[in-house]
C-alpha positions as a printed Julia matrix, in Angstrom:
454×3 Matrix{Float64}:
 137.39  128.29  111.92
 135.67  130.2   109.15
 133.82  126.84  107.96
 132.74  126.25  111.34
 131.62  128.84  112.05
 129.49  129.25  109.04
 127.85  126.18  109.66
 126.52  127.5   113.02
 125.28  130.47  111.41
 122.99  128.31  108.86
 121.48  126.45  111.48
 121.19  129.47  113.68
 117.64  130.21  112.78
 113.87  129.03  111.14
 112.08  132.29  110.7
 107.58  131.87  110.07
 105.32  129.26  111.75
 106.7   125.84  111.77
 104.12  123.08  110.93
 101.51  121.92  112.8
  99.69  119.31  111.52
  95.97  121.05  111.44
  93.22  119.47  113.72
  90.05  118.9   113.23
  87.31  118.05  115.03
  84.76  114.79  113.38
  82.52  112.63  114.44
  82.48  109.29  116.83
  80.72  107.51  114.4
  79.76  107.8   110.47
  75.32  109.01  110.19
  73.42  106.36  108.68
  75.82  103.64  110.63
  76.91  102.66  114.25
  79.66  102.76  115.77
  82.59  100.12  114.49
  86.85   99.8   114.23
  85.99   97.29  110.75
  87.27   99.5   107.97
  86.69   98.16  104.41
  89.52  100.27  103.74
  91.92   97.56  105.29
  91.16   95.39  102.58
  93.17   94.77   99.51
  90.78   95.81   96.3
  90.87   92.68   94.52
  89.42   91.5    98.02
  86.56   94.17   98.17
  86.09   93.43   94.31
  85.92   89.95   93.41
  85.19   89.54   89.82
  87.8    87.78   87.27
  86.7    90.22   84.55
  86.66   93.27   86.87
  90.46   93.0    88.11
  91.49   92.29   84.68
  90.17   95.44   82.9
  91.27   97.58   86.98
  94.85   95.74   86.01
  94.52   97.22   82.65
  93.76  100.72   84.04
  96.56  100.46   86.34
  99.07   99.55   84.17
  97.81  101.47   80.87
  95.62  104.87   81.76
  97.69  107.7    80.37
  96.35  110.29   82.97
  97.77  108.04   85.63
 100.86  108.65   83.35
 101.03  111.96   83.05
 100.06  112.35   87.04
 103.03  109.58   87.45
 105.26  112.11   85.77
 104.77  115.6    87.52
 105.41  112.75   90.86
 109.0   112.88   89.69
 109.33  116.56   88.46
 108.44  117.4    91.66
 110.86  115.12   93.69
 113.33  117.0    91.28
 112.17  120.26   92.37
 113.23  119.45   95.51
 116.98  118.74   94.62
 116.9   121.8    93.13
 115.29  123.64   96.12
 118.0   121.67   98.63
 120.8   122.89   95.65
 121.94  125.7    97.85
 122.64  124.96  101.14
 126.04  123.64   99.84
 128.65  125.69   98.23
 128.23  126.4    94.33
 131.63  125.58   92.16
 132.86  127.19   88.62
 135.39  127.27   87.07
 136.51  129.62   83.9
 139.16  129.56   81.24
 140.22  131.36   78.32
 143.02  131.64   75.74
 143.46  134.46   73.59
 145.98  135.35   70.33
 145.87  139.07   68.24
 148.11  141.72   67.11
 148.33  145.6    67.81
 144.55  146.8    65.52
 143.31  150.4    64.87
 139.94  150.69   63.29
 139.83  146.93   62.79
 143.06  146.93   60.74
 146.24  145.3    61.03
 149.37  146.76   61.69
 151.88  144.13   62.03
 154.28  145.78   59.49
 154.21  148.87   61.3
 155.78  147.34   64.14
 153.45  145.38   65.91
 153.49  142.12   67.75
 151.73  139.11   68.14
 149.78  138.71   72.21
 149.48  135.35   73.69
 147.89  134.43   76.93
 144.78  132.7    79.18
 144.06  132.1    82.6
 142.42  129.03   84.18
 141.11  128.81   87.64
 138.51  127.99   90.15
 135.49  129.45   91.71
 133.55  129.05   94.71
 130.52  130.86   96.44
 128.14  130.04   99.51
 125.24  132.43  100.48
 124.58  131.08  104.3
 121.22  130.04  105.26
 121.04  132.72  108.28
 116.54  132.89  108.73
 116.53  129.44  106.98
 115.28  130.63  103.91
 116.33  127.84  101.86
 115.02  125.78  105.09
 111.75  127.09  104.05
 112.24  126.53  100.5
 113.03  123.02  100.56
 109.84  122.8   102.69
 107.56  123.6   100.51
 108.85  121.51   97.73
 109.12  118.63   99.66
 105.25  119.19  100.27
 104.53  119.54   96.75
 105.77  116.87   96.11
 103.97  114.88   98.19
 100.67  116.78   97.37
 101.71  115.51   93.69
 101.93  111.87   95.47
  98.3   112.13   96.96
  96.74  113.45   93.84
  98.22  110.87   92.19
  96.8   108.35   94.52
  93.57  110.38   94.73
  93.51  109.72   90.67
  93.84  105.73   91.34
  90.81  105.3    93.15
  89.39  107.96   91.55
  89.02  105.66   88.5
  88.35  102.33   90.06
  85.3   103.86   91.42
  84.34  105.7    87.86
  85.3   101.99   86.22
  83.75   99.75   89.03
  80.49  101.39   88.77
  80.93  101.73   84.94
  81.41   97.35   84.98
  78.03   97.34   86.99
  76.41   99.23   85.13
  77.03   97.34   82.38
  76.02   94.81   83.81
  72.4    96.92   85.32
  72.23   97.28   80.94
  72.26   93.78   79.87
  69.37   93.04   82.45
  67.85   95.71   80.89
  68.19   94.93   77.49
  66.37   91.49   78.27
  63.98   92.37   79.93
  63.14   95.19   77.23
  63.07   92.0    74.0
  61.53   90.07   76.18
  58.76   92.55   75.8
  59.19   92.88   72.18
  58.65   89.04   71.61
  55.64   89.12   74.29
  54.43   92.95   72.77
  54.12   91.45   68.74
  52.54   88.49   69.98
  50.02   90.55   71.6
  49.62   92.84   68.52
  49.56   89.54   65.61
  46.53   88.09   68.25
  44.84   91.64   68.25
  45.1    91.88   64.48
  43.75   88.06   63.43
  41.08   89.12   66.25
  40.8    92.71   64.36
  39.5    91.08   61.23
  37.12   88.54   62.96
  35.59   91.62   64.72
  36.27   90.98   67.88
  38.12   93.8    68.96
  38.28   97.33   68.24
  40.95   99.51   66.53
  41.83  100.74   70.19
  43.36   97.42   71.1
  45.26   97.19   67.65
  46.56  100.88   68.31
  47.48  100.0    72.21
  49.62   97.26   71.03
  51.44   98.54   68.89
  52.61  101.28   70.64
  53.63   99.14   73.81
  55.74   97.47   70.45
  56.84  100.29   68.98
  58.46  102.09   72.08
  60.08   98.73   73.01
  61.44   98.65   69.93
  62.77  101.88   70.27
  63.8   101.43   73.61
  66.44   98.59   73.08
  68.38  100.21   69.81
  69.08  103.09   72.55
  69.5   100.62   75.51
  72.45   99.11   73.12
  73.96  102.32   72.18
  74.44  103.37   76.28
  76.22   99.79   76.09
  78.72  100.52   73.55
  79.79  103.56   74.41
  80.4   103.05   78.22
  82.22   99.64   76.43
  84.35  102.77   74.86
  84.57  104.56   77.34
  86.08  101.96   80.37
  88.19  100.32   77.29
  89.68  103.47   76.69
  90.27  104.21   80.63
  92.03  100.96   80.23
  94.59  101.81   77.57
  92.55   99.69   75.3
  90.65  100.6    71.55
  87.03  100.94   71.78
  85.58   97.18   71.72
  83.51   94.46   73.68
  84.56   94.49   77.88
  84.18   91.11   79.27
  81.65   90.39   82.32
  80.1    88.33   84.07
  77.34   87.92   87.37
  74.44   88.98   88.0
  73.86   92.9    89.65
  71.03   90.16   92.19
  74.26   88.7    93.03
  76.19   91.8    93.49
  73.25   92.88   95.33
  73.23   89.97   98.35
  76.66   90.24   98.89
  76.69   94.1    99.42
  78.33   94.45  102.89
  79.91   97.57  104.36
  82.07   98.53  106.82
  82.91  102.11  107.24
  85.44  102.29  110.41
  85.5   105.56  112.07
  85.43  109.03  110.9
  89.22  109.78  111.82
  90.41  107.28  110.21
  89.39  109.43  106.42
  92.19  112.15  107.57
  95.08  109.77  106.98
  93.25  107.46  104.9
  91.56  109.81  101.93
  94.43  111.0    99.5
  92.92  114.2    98.23
  92.73  114.86  102.43
  96.3   113.93  102.55
  96.66  116.02   99.19
  94.96  119.3   100.96
  97.05  118.76  103.85
 100.57  119.15  101.95
  99.11  122.05  100.08
  98.16  123.53  103.46
 102.5   122.32  104.66
 103.4   124.09  101.53
 101.59  127.49  101.89
 103.09  127.32  105.51
 106.02  127.32  104.64
 106.19  130.26  102.11
 105.46  132.16  104.9
 108.43  131.93  106.8
 110.4   132.24  103.15
 108.58  135.5   102.6
 109.27  136.54  106.6
 112.66  135.56  105.59
 113.28  137.8   102.4
 113.66  141.18  105.27
 116.62  140.05  106.41
 119.89  140.83  104.61
 122.01  137.7   103.1
 125.39  136.67  103.8
 127.46  135.55  100.3
 130.67  133.94  101.22
 132.97  133.84   97.62
 136.54  132.78   97.24
 138.13  131.79   93.61
 141.74  130.92   92.62
 143.88  130.08   89.04
 146.8   130.79   87.4
 147.14  133.84   84.17
 149.39  133.12   81.6
 150.21  136.58   80.56
 152.35  135.32   77.09
 151.75  131.48   77.57
 155.14  131.01   78.88
 155.22  131.99   82.07
 152.42  131.55   84.67
 151.7   133.5    87.37
 148.92  132.27   90.1
 146.66  134.36   92.09
 143.3   133.69   94.91
 141.26  135.55   96.76
 138.31  135.48   99.09
 135.17  137.62  100.12
 131.62  138.06  101.94
 128.96  140.51  100.27
 126.29  141.32  102.69
 122.99  142.66  100.33
 119.8   143.07  102.52
 116.46  145.33  101.57
 116.3   149.27  102.4
 112.95  150.31  100.54
 111.12  147.58   98.43
 108.09  149.77   97.75
 105.66  148.06   99.8
 106.69  144.49   98.25
 107.82  142.35  100.97
 105.02  143.38  103.39
 102.76  142.15  100.55
 104.33  139.76   99.74
 104.5   138.38  102.95
 100.59  139.25  102.78
  99.83  137.73  100.03
 101.83  133.9   101.36
  99.31  134.88  104.4
  96.19  134.85  102.84
  97.39  131.45  100.56
  97.87  129.93  103.71
  94.3   130.5   105.39
  92.63  129.22  101.78
  94.24  126.36  101.71
  93.25  125.68  105.42
  90.16  126.81  104.31
  90.08  123.6   101.34
  91.38  121.08  103.8
  88.88  121.41  106.11
  85.66  121.75  103.36
  87.87  118.49  102.11
  86.97  116.68  105.6
  83.81  118.14  105.43
  82.89  116.65  102.17
  84.17  113.04  102.55
  82.33  113.08  105.73
  79.25  113.9   103.72
  79.97  111.31  100.89
  80.64  108.42  103.32
  77.0   109.24  104.85
  74.75  109.75  102.01
  76.75  106.25  100.47
  75.83  104.11  104.1
  72.52  105.96  103.82
  71.5   105.11  100.66
  72.84  101.94  101.3
  70.22  101.78  104.05
  67.64  103.17  102.08
  68.06  100.6    98.81
  67.87   97.74  101.07
  64.39   98.84  102.07
  63.49  100.1    98.42
  64.62   96.79   96.79
  62.24   95.15   98.64
  58.96   96.49   98.51
  60.03   96.91   94.2
  60.68   93.09   94.66
  57.47   92.99   96.32
  55.39   95.41   92.96
  57.68   92.64   90.64
  55.9    89.92   92.55
  52.47   91.1    92.23
  52.58   92.55   88.68
  54.2    88.92   87.13
  50.85   87.22   89.07
  48.67   89.7    87.53
  49.82   88.9    84.7
  49.58   85.28   84.43
  46.43   85.68   86.83
  45.21   87.69   83.8
  46.48   85.14   80.76
  44.27   82.4    82.87
  41.29   84.11   82.92
  41.39   84.82   78.93
  42.07   81.53   78.9
  38.91   80.88   80.66
  36.87   83.24   78.82
  36.0    85.98   82.08
  38.55   88.72   80.21
  40.08   89.69   76.8
  43.48   89.64   76.43
  43.98   93.63   76.16
  44.01   92.94   80.02
  47.18   90.53   79.75
  48.12   93.85   77.39
  47.29   96.13   80.89
  49.23   94.48   82.86
  52.39   93.69   80.74
  52.69   97.44   80.8
  53.0    97.56   84.47
  55.4    94.27   84.64
  58.43   95.54   82.17
  59.24   98.87   84.03
  58.69   97.75   87.63
  61.62   95.45   86.27
  63.73   97.66   84.51
  63.33   99.85   87.61
  64.48   97.36   90.18
  67.46   96.24   88.19
  68.12  100.09   88.35
  67.9    99.83   92.07
  70.23   96.24   92.51
  72.68   98.64   90.53
  72.69  101.91   92.57
  72.59   99.0    95.72
  75.44   96.54   94.15
  77.56  100.05   93.53
  77.74  101.0    97.38
  80.38   98.77   97.7
  83.07  100.45   94.71
  81.39  103.64   96.39
  82.25  103.68   99.92
  84.9   101.85   99.22
  86.73  104.1    97.96
  85.39  106.67   99.46
  86.78  105.38  102.7
  90.52  105.55  101.08
  90.69  102.61  100.35
  92.04  100.89   96.97
  95.58  103.44   96.06
  97.52  100.92   97.06
 100.03   98.57   95.26
């Protein structure tokens, strides 16, 4: 009967506000995109990122990245703390035992020879205690621990897609740098041929020192740019190798930015999808849930706690006989005066809840802004690339016409150099635009919350 009454009491009430999932208004459609239900985040990451070399690189990242491993262990630790928080909901059992042997002593000296006797004694017993969760304090602590464990799990998911975005964008950047290095080396060959031609013409008095100096400057600038690009490639390869848990080395890659940009199609779905998909938003939601539960813990601290205790065991006064005993009791403890500690703690927990709520709302707004910016970038880059392709084609034609005019004797070769100085930078800029356009795929995919599912 006593146990049944205790169970009824422990489920009597749970103080503090009950958790309600936050409601936040979001637009019906993303800025920069029409209304549509299709969402690329529904697709497996292998379907979105089809390059086999990139898939192999990402597989190594997911399996070997040390930051992911560290967060995984943090998640496991957080789940253990749920068990720690739940433990007070059950009785605590313990045991005790002792055995002693000694003689009469005085001042630290034995005096058996003066009539002292040897005494032997011992005891063994078990104890139990149980704090009744009358006000739901333990249940709120369990709720907070569970939310914290879920938050840790979502942080792990968020790191996974963040690494996916970083590695995929880095892989595409390598393709961009490769293409820019190729253009730079082609320009070096062209400028070197021009310089040799001008040197010969200068010796013959056909051109002056200005043309020679211009060709020398163009060649030197291209020669300086090549090792700078090679340095960027090596540094990026080392970074990607590190993220994949590999020793620094070459990153296998294939394909071209042109093929990536032509295959760049985006589907963002509905803005409301972000609230259920983005791990960073879900992590903020769980942090808010934990903060809400902590308010309940603080409120329950105002009320008394009741602890049921019991003990039973045997005593051995001389190890040749024994006596048994038992006892049960109940302890009531509660605060009278705490110098404002309890009220200040409650207010602190409420302020922490409001801060977590603001963090959640900011995460939602940031996510909406990120997706809208990427969609706009994707749309505008199509226009930019089209114009830049037109410019590059015009520069290529101007170089071809300048060479033809030179062969026919209508102009000096300096006209060819002048047009080449416009063509090669325009080609590298086009490659940069194509990279930005192609990078919209992994960027938007991860911004929508896709890619963390195993």
